[in-house]
N, C-alpha and C positions, 0 to 999 in steps of 0.2 A: 881316611884318605889324605888329610892334611899332613900327618906325620910321614906317610909314605911319599907324598909329593915332595916334602921338604928334603927327605933323604935322597931322592932322585935328582932334585934340582942342583945339588952340590956336584953332581957328576956330569952336568950338561954345560958345554961351552956355548953359551947363547950367541955371542958374536959370530962364531963360526957356523952355528946352526942357521942363524938368520941369513948369513951370507949365502948359504947353500939353498935355502928354500924361500928367499924373499920374493922371487917371481911367482911361484905357485901361491904364496900367501896373498900377494897383490891380486892375482887373477881370481882366486876364490873369493876374496873380499869384494871385488867388483861384481862377481856373480851373485854373491849374497845381497849386495845392494840392489842389483837389478831384480832379484827375486822378490823384493819387497813390493814390487808393483802388483804381484798377485794378492797381497794383503789389501792393497787399495781397491783392487777389483772386487774382492769379497765384500768390502764395506759399500762400495759403489752399487753393487747389485742388490745388497740388502736395502739400500736407500730406494732403489728402483722398485723393489718388491713392496715397499711401504708407500709408494706413490710420490716420492720426493725426486724431483728433477734437478740435477746439479751438474755443471760442466765437469768433465773428467779431470781437467787440469786443476780446477779448484779443489776437487776431492783429493787429488794427489798431494798438493802442497799442505792442505789441512792435516792429512794423515801423517805425512812425513815430518811436518813441523812439530807435531806433538809426540812423535814416536820415541824420541830419546828419553822422555820422561819415564819410560818403563823401567829405567835403571835406578830410579829413586825408590828407596825402600817404601813398601806399601803396595806396589804393583797395581795401582789404580790411577796414578797421576797422568799417564798418557791418555787414559780414557776420559778423565775429567778435562784435560787440556783440549782434547778433540771436541768435546761437548762445548767448551767455552768458545773455541775458534768457530765452530759451526754456528753458534748463536750470533757471533760477531758478523758472520756472513749471511745472516738472515735465514738460516736453515731452521725449520720448525723444531722447537725444543723437544716435544714428546716423541716425535718420529725419529729424531736424531738419536735420542737415548735408546729407543727400541731397536734401531739399526745396529747400535753397538752391541746390544744383548744378542741379537740374531747373529752378528759376526762371531762373537765368542762361542755361541752354541754350534755354529758351523765348524769352527776350528776344533772344538772338542769332539764333535761328532765325526769329523774326518779322521782324527787320530784314533778314536775308539773303533770305528766301524771299518776302516780301511787298513791301517797299519798295525793295530794291535792283534787282530785275528791270526795273521801268519806267524807272528812271534809267539803267541800263546800256543798255537798248534805245534810249532817247533819245540817249545819248551816241554810240553807234555808228551810229544811223540818225536823224540830226537832222531829216530830212525827213518822218518819220512823223507823221501827223496826231494831234492831241490825243485824239480819241475812241478811237483804237486803244490808246494808252497807258493811258487811263482804264479802258477795259474790261479790259485786261490786269491792271491793279491790282485791279479788282473780282473778276476770276477768281481771283487769288492770295488775296484776302481770304476767298473762299469755299472754295477748294480746300485751302489749308493747314490750317485748323482741321478740315475734314472728314477729311483724310488723317490728321491727328494723332488724331482720334477713332477712326478705323477701326483704326489700328495700336496706339495706346496707351490708348484708353478716353476716356470722356466728360469726366472731370475735367481732363485735359490739353487736350482740345479746347476747353473753356470757358476754360481758362487762356490758350490761344493767342488766343481772341477778345478777352480782356481786354488782352493784349499789343498787339494791333493797335489797339485803342481808345486805349491809353496812348500809343503812339508816334505815332499819327495826331493826337492832341490836341496834341502838342508841335510837330509839323509845322505844324499850323494856327496855333498861337501865333506861330511865327516868321513865317509868311506874313502874318499880320494885322499884326504889328509893322512889317514892312517896307512893307506897303501904307500904313500910317499915316504913315510917315516920308518916303517918296519921293513926288515929284511926277510921276514917270514913270508912264505908263499901264501897268497890269498886266493881261494877258489870262489866260484860263483856263489855257492851256498853261504860261505862265510861273509862275503861282501853283502849279500842280500840280508842276512841276519843282522849284520852290523848297522846297515842303513835303517832297517826297521826298528832296531833297538834304540837308535838315536831319537827316533820320533816318539817311541814309548817314554824315553827319558825326558824328552821335551814336554810331553804331556804331563809328566809328574811335576815338573817345574811350573807348568802353565796353571795347574789347579792348586798349587801351594799358596795359601794366603800370605801376603807380606813379602814374599821373596822377590826382589827386584829382577825381572826377566828370568826368573827361575835360577838365579845365581846360587851355585853350590848344590842345589837339589838335583839339577840335571846331571852334574858331574858325578855325584855320588850314585845316582841311579844307573849311570852308564857302567860304572865299575861293577855293580851288582849284576846287571843284565848280561854283561859280556864275560862272566867268569868261566863259561864253558868254551870260549873261543881260544884256540891256541896262539894267542898273540902275547908277546912279552909285556908285562905290566908297565915297565918304563915307557915303552912306545905308546901304549894305550893312554897313560896319564898325560904324556906330552901332546898327543893328538887331541885329547879333551881340552887341554889348556889352549892350544893354538886355535882350535875350532871356536872357542869362546872369543878369542881375539878377532877372528875372522868375522863373526857375527856382529860384534861391536863395531868393527871397522866398516862393515857393510851398512849398518844403521847410520853411522856418521856420514858416509858418502850419500846415502839417500836423504839425510837431513840437509846436506849442502845443496843437493839438487832441488829439494823442496824450497829452500830459500830463493834459489834462482827462479823457480816457477812463480813464486809469490811476487818477486820483484817484476817479472815479466808481465804478470797479470795486472799488477798495479799500474804499470806504465801504459798498458793497453787500454 
């Protein structure tokens, strides 16, 4: 991937490209930043499941303040930072740690149980029509939170709904960026497969030890997963790179908002 990307980068006029797409990049970055609120809600509901009562504003700034540390190699420093901030705010040590484990389990379960099945079925049965895959996805979106609620309770059911919304928003961001960059026609089936593929690739980076925010793993996985999609490879590589910029920018915006929330909470 690195050699192919380097070959294509020489053909791209980045100043002209950014001048053309700066507004969609900004809009998608803001959307990515806002989508982080779903991550906060997942953790917030996990805390509630464990009997920890904390103001949502406090949970938001603790989460956002530590979130940028996920870009440090090791892929655990944002979790350790959140644990430390929680302790500083008198959150119970053991339950805070368990809430983080529950959050990671919900994110992994959401990717595996909701977004992976349609992609896997499409991979093994490429002739299956789009409506069947779409309705399978809808069924998973309804069945997984319902099952979680029946087995584990309503807090984790609502956390699973937030997980689906969070992952779905990032699949939509990638599909929107690719549609913006490529001149190739994109039909519903392709858009749906592209969006779900991005979440499968996100999961690959999520479970890779030591990769900061899945950096490199997600991008390589996307190239492998979308080999059957008739999209020019330069467009695909560029969309992958710009989508990474969007997610980083979104995390930075959320971090800035978290600093503001912390200052406001301190003054209050």
